[in-house]
C-alpha positions as CSV (number, residue, x, y, z in Angstrom):
1,A,50.3,18.8,96.6
2,P,53.6,19.2,98.6
3,S,54.1,16.4,100.8
4,G,54.0,16.8,104.9
5,R,58.2,17.0,104.8
6,R,57.9,19.7,102.3
7,L,55.7,21.9,104.2
8,Q,57.5,21.3,107.4
9,R,61.1,22.2,105.4
10,R,59.0,25.5,103.9
11,S,57.8,26.4,107.5
12,A,61.1,26.2,108.9
13,G,62.4,28.1,106.4
14,A,59.9,30.7,107.0
15,V,60.6,30.7,110.7
16,A,64.6,30.7,110.2
17,A,63.9,33.8,107.6
18,A,62.1,36.0,109.9
19,A,64.4,35.4,112.8
20,A,67.0,36.7,110.3
21,V,65.3,39.9,109.6
22,A,64.6,40.6,113.5
23,A,68.3,40.0,114.2
24,G,69.3,42.1,111.0
25,V,66.7,45.0,112.4
26,C,68.4,44.9,115.7
27,W,72.4,44.6,114.3
28,A,71.5,47.7,112.3
29,A,69.9,49.8,115.1
30,A,73.0,48.7,117.1
31,S,75.1,49.5,114.2
32,S,73.5,53.1,113.8
33,L,74.7,53.7,117.3
34,S,78.0,52.0,117.2
35,F,78.2,54.6,114.1
36,L,78.2,57.4,116.7
37,G,81.1,56.1,118.6
38,L,79.4,54.0,120.9
39,P,80.8,50.3,121.3
40,P,78.2,47.6,120.9
41,A,77.4,46.8,124.3
42,T,76.8,50.3,125.6
43,A,74.9,50.7,121.8
44,H,72.6,47.8,122.9
45,R,72.0,49.5,126.8
46,R,70.8,52.6,124.9
47,L,68.5,50.7,122.6
48,S,66.8,49.0,125.6
49,A,66.8,53.2,127.4
50,V,65.0,54.2,124.4
51,S,62.3,51.4,124.4
52,R,61.7,52.1,128.4
53,A,61.6,55.6,127.9
54,A,59.2,55.6,124.5
55,G,56.2,56.2,127.1
56,P,54.0,54.1,129.4
57,F,51.4,53.4,126.6
58,G,50.8,49.6,127.5
59,Q,47.7,47.8,128.8
60,P,45.5,49.5,131.9
61,S,45.7,47.3,134.9
62,G,44.0,47.4,138.3
63,K,42.1,50.5,139.3
64,F,42.3,54.0,137.4
65,T,43.8,56.5,139.2
66,L,42.7,60.3,138.1
67,R,45.3,63.1,139.5
68,Y,44.3,66.5,139.5
69,F,43.9,69.4,141.8
70,D,40.8,69.6,144.3
71,G,38.4,71.3,141.8
72,R,36.4,70.3,139.3
73,G,38.1,72.4,136.3
74,V,39.3,69.9,133.3
75,A,38.9,66.8,135.1
76,E,35.4,66.7,136.0
77,T,34.1,65.4,132.6
78,A,36.5,62.6,133.3
79,R,35.3,61.7,136.8
80,I,31.3,62.2,135.6
81,L,32.3,59.6,132.9
82,F,33.3,57.1,135.8
83,K,30.5,57.7,137.5
84,I,28.1,57.1,134.8
85,A,29.9,53.9,133.9
86,G,29.9,52.6,137.3
87,E,33.3,52.1,137.8
88,D,35.4,52.7,140.7
89,F,38.5,54.5,140.6
90,E,41.2,56.5,143.0
91,D,40.2,60.4,142.8
92,K,43.6,61.9,143.7
93,R,43.0,65.2,144.5
94,Y,45.9,67.8,145.2
95,P,45.3,70.2,147.9
96,F,46.3,73.9,147.2
97,T,46.4,77.2,149.4
98,F,46.6,80.6,149.3
99,G,49.3,83.1,150.8
100,V,46.7,85.7,150.1
101,P,43.2,84.4,149.5
102,G,42.2,84.3,145.6
103,D,45.4,85.4,144.3
104,F,47.0,82.5,142.3
105,S,50.5,84.1,142.4
106,T,51.0,83.1,146.1
107,I,49.3,79.6,145.6
108,K,50.7,76.9,147.8
109,R,50.8,73.1,146.6
110,E,53.5,71.1,148.5
111,E,52.3,67.7,147.6
112,F,52.0,68.5,143.8
113,E,55.3,70.1,143.7
114,A,57.0,66.7,145.3
115,D,55.0,64.2,143.2
116,R,56.0,66.4,140.2
117,A,59.7,66.3,141.2
118,A,59.5,62.7,141.7
119,G,58.5,62.3,137.9
120,K,54.8,61.1,138.2
121,M,53.8,64.2,135.9
122,D,56.7,63.8,133.4
123,V,54.4,62.3,131.0
124,A,51.9,65.3,131.3
125,M,55.1,68.1,130.8
126,G,54.9,68.5,134.4
127,K,51.3,69.2,134.3
128,V,48.0,67.6,135.4
129,P,45.4,65.8,134.9
130,V,46.9,62.4,134.6
131,L,45.1,59.2,133.9
132,E,47.4,56.0,135.5
133,A,46.2,52.4,136.0
134,G,49.1,50.1,136.7
135,P,53.0,50.1,136.0
136,D,52.2,50.7,132.1
137,F,49.5,52.7,131.4
138,S,49.4,56.7,132.2
139,L,47.9,59.3,129.9
140,P,47.8,63.2,130.3
141,Q,46.0,65.8,128.8
142,S,41.9,66.3,129.8
143,K,40.5,65.7,126.2
144,A,42.6,62.5,125.3
145,I,41.6,61.2,128.6
146,E,38.0,61.9,128.0
147,R,37.9,60.3,124.6
148,F,39.9,57.4,126.2
149,L,37.5,56.7,128.7
150,A,34.4,57.4,126.8
151,G,35.6,54.7,124.0
152,R,36.2,52.3,126.7
153,F,32.9,53.0,128.4
154,G,30.6,52.8,125.2
155,L,30.5,56.4,125.1
156,M,31.9,57.2,121.6
157,G,28.8,56.5,119.4
158,G,27.7,53.4,117.5
159,S,29.8,53.7,114.6
160,P,33.0,55.5,113.3
161,E,30.8,58.4,111.7
162,E,29.0,58.6,115.1
163,A,32.4,58.8,116.7
164,A,33.7,61.5,114.3
165,W,30.9,63.4,115.3
166,V,31.2,62.9,119.0
167,D,34.0,64.6,118.4
168,A,32.8,67.4,116.4
169,V,30.2,68.2,119.1
170,A,33.4,68.2,121.9
171,E,35.2,70.7,119.8
172,H,32.0,72.8,119.4
173,V,31.6,73.3,123.0
174,R,35.2,73.5,123.8
175,D,34.8,76.6,121.4
176,I,32.3,78.1,123.8
177,N,34.3,77.4,127.1
178,D,37.3,78.9,125.3
179,A,35.2,82.2,124.4
180,Y,34.3,82.5,127.8
181,R,37.8,81.7,129.2
182,S,39.3,84.3,127.0
183,K,37.5,87.3,128.6
184,G,39.4,86.8,132.1
185,V,36.5,86.9,134.3
186,F,38.0,84.3,136.8
187,F,41.0,86.2,137.9
188,M,39.1,89.7,137.3
189,K,38.9,91.9,140.1
190,D,37.1,95.0,138.9
191,A,33.7,94.1,140.1
192,E,31.5,96.4,137.8
193,K,34.0,95.3,134.6
194,K,33.1,91.7,135.4
195,K,29.3,92.3,135.9
196,E,29.3,94.3,132.3
197,I,31.2,91.4,130.5
198,Q,28.7,88.6,132.1
199,D,25.8,90.5,131.8
200,K,26.6,90.7,127.9
201,W,28.0,86.8,127.7
202,F,24.8,85.4,129.3
203,G,22.4,87.8,127.9
204,E,23.6,87.9,124.1
205,E,26.5,85.7,123.1
206,L,26.1,82.8,124.9
207,P,22.6,82.3,124.0
208,A,23.4,82.6,120.2
209,M,26.2,80.2,120.5
210,L,24.4,77.9,122.2
211,K,21.1,78.2,119.2
212,K,24.0,77.3,116.5
213,L,24.9,74.3,118.8
214,D,21.2,73.5,119.2
215,K,20.9,73.6,115.5
216,A,24.0,71.7,114.7
217,L,23.2,68.6,116.9
218,P,22.7,65.5,114.6
219,G,21.1,63.1,117.0
220,A,17.6,61.9,118.2
221,E,15.6,63.7,120.8
222,G,17.7,63.9,123.8
223,F,20.8,62.7,122.4
224,S,23.5,64.8,120.8
225,V,24.8,62.1,118.4
226,G,22.8,58.8,117.2
227,S,20.3,57.5,119.9
228,K,22.3,56.6,122.7
229,M,24.1,58.5,125.2
230,S,27.7,59.3,124.7
231,L,30.6,62.0,125.7
232,A,29.1,64.7,123.6
233,D,26.1,64.5,126.2
234,V,28.1,64.7,129.1
235,L,29.9,67.6,127.7
236,I,26.5,69.9,126.9
237,F,25.1,68.7,130.6
238,R,28.2,70.4,132.0
239,L,28.2,73.5,129.7
240,L,24.6,74.0,130.6
241,E,24.3,72.6,134.5
242,D,27.4,72.2,135.8
243,T,29.7,75.2,134.4
244,Y,28.5,78.8,135.4
245,A,27.2,79.7,138.6
246,E,25.8,82.9,137.9
247,A,23.1,82.2,135.5
248,K,20.5,79.2,135.2
249,S,20.2,77.2,131.5
250,A,16.7,78.2,131.7
251,D,17.6,81.7,130.8
252,F,20.7,81.2,128.5
253,A,19.6,78.1,127.0
254,A,15.8,79.0,126.7
255,D,15.7,78.6,123.1
256,C,17.5,75.4,122.7
257,P,14.8,72.5,123.2
258,Q,17.5,70.0,122.1
259,L,20.5,70.9,124.3
260,Q,18.1,71.0,127.3
261,A,16.3,67.7,126.6
262,V,20.4,66.1,126.3
263,A,21.4,68.0,129.7
264,A,18.2,66.6,131.4
265,N,18.9,63.1,130.1
266,V,22.5,63.1,131.5
267,G,21.2,65.0,134.7
268,G,18.3,62.6,135.5
269,L,20.9,59.3,135.7
270,A,20.9,58.3,139.5
271,A,24.7,58.2,139.6
272,V,25.1,61.5,138.2
273,Q,22.8,63.0,140.7
274,S,24.5,61.2,143.6
275,W,27.7,62.3,142.5
276,L,26.5,66.1,142.5
277,A,25.3,65.5,145.9
278,D,28.3,63.8,147.2
279,R,31.2,65.4,145.6
280,P,33.6,67.9,147.5
281,K,32.7,71.4,147.4
282,T,35.7,73.5,145.5
283,M,36.0,77.0,144.7
284,F,36.5,76.3,140.9
């Protein structure tokens, strides 16, 4: 067996070798920048700048802040996830007004524009929502935020397979939402045409899509996936009960018992009921 001194020498040698490799990597990176005509000192400063600019993907710290407009929109699912988990967060809402009521070409949003100019939305390419927690964590994109929070709160299933299915159901729901959004009724001024489109959607198209989704769910009764609540359940709740003011799920989802059971399960939570009753009343 090797003696204690030999082990110490080998350990010291291994540490020295690792340090040499690390130094070599740094030297090689700096040399690459020097090759581009940058002196060593400038090269090292550039490397540091690149590291800092790589993105705020460190660990969250402190209370979360969710930045979005004063509306439900694509941030509402994240808000409901916070409420279900019982985790406090700052619900930062940017106010907006219209020069001409309802005409989005005349929208005014001074506070949002000021924060965007200050770089607070750089990680999101100048858009919202953005989820922040401390100086080292900032996350853009509504779907990424939803999945991150669901994973943090134990709402992404109980296994890798269930997590994949939660993702799959989320994409099914996205397909349905995109199909309706593509019709452009939100901005439509022709009331007669809008009614015609909505009558067909709620009477034919949406019920047919929901039947397919109802059949596709792999979860136990009352759950989309597996046997516990997940992000997929929250998305189905929002699809049935928190998206369409023009129609009732009892009508357009009448033939979807599993979807209705999932929505009822989420809607029955005291935290969700309290949030729906107390949240700001907004136009979208």
